[in-house]
N, C-alpha and C positions, 0 to 999 in steps of 0.2 A: 511203158511198155509193159510194165513187170504184172498191172493190173490187166493187161492185157490176156498175156500167160498164163497168168491162175486165170480167166474164170473162162476162158477161147473165148472173148468177143473179141468183137469191136464193138469204141466208143464212138456213142454219141451225142455229142452236144445238144440239146435241148430240152431246152428252160429245168435244168437244172436233172434232166431225168440218164445220166450219163450212167460209164461204165466206173468215171470216180463218184458219185451221189451213190452209188448202188454198195461198192466198196463202207462208201465213210457211215450208210444208214447200218447195214450189216456190222460195223466197228460197234459201232450203238449199243447195238441190239445184244451180243456178244456173240457172237452165230460166227464167224469169218470165213465160218470153212461150205457156209452153205452155197456164197457166193462163186465156190467152185469152179469146174468146167466139168460140168457131171460127167462126160467123156471119159473120164480119167478114171471111172469107175473105183477110187478111195484109194487106187493105189500110188499111192508116196505117202511120204512121210509131213504126216499132218506142223510138225512142232515147224516144219524147215516154210512148208506154207504161209504159214499164218507167219514167219518170220521175212517172207519172200511178202505177203501181202499188209503184211507194216512199215516195211521203210517204202516199198513205194506209197502207200496212201502220207509215208515223212514226203515223198518226193511234189506230193505235190499240192503242199497245204497253200492255202491262200497268201498269207504272208509269207513272201521268199526270204525271209530272212529269219523264219523259222527252217525254208526249207537246207537238211544235208549236205553239205561237199559232196562229190565225188566220193575224196580219200575217205571217208566215213561212213558214205554207203557201200565202199567199198574192205571197210574192214566192219561193218553191222551183215557183211551175205560170208567173211571169214566167217564169225563169229567172235574176232579179234572184238570183237565191242560192244555190250551188249544195245539192242535195240532201244531208245531213249522210249517217253513219255508218250502217247500224242495228243494235243491238247486237239482238234482241226472243230473244224466247222461245217456244217451244210452252207448251202447256195443263202438260201433260203438265210441262216445267221450273218453270212458276212453282210449283207448290205447294209 
């Protein structure tokens, strides 16, 4: 849901070309903000948007053991906990 909000897009589950894969690609290319909804016209706090996207990516990791708990997500969003480093894979890498 966080990725949907950030991008303004509805997810599509078509052969790895969906919303999650889009955010994984921009994460790997170090250009997270390229996937943000253009209708926002840059009118957002960049660090907060990056935090929202990173938390969204943490929540959709292939290995469910790597996903944060609800309590951890709340801590990340409130800034009480640092958002950990991501170790994500694309659909192709996970297979």
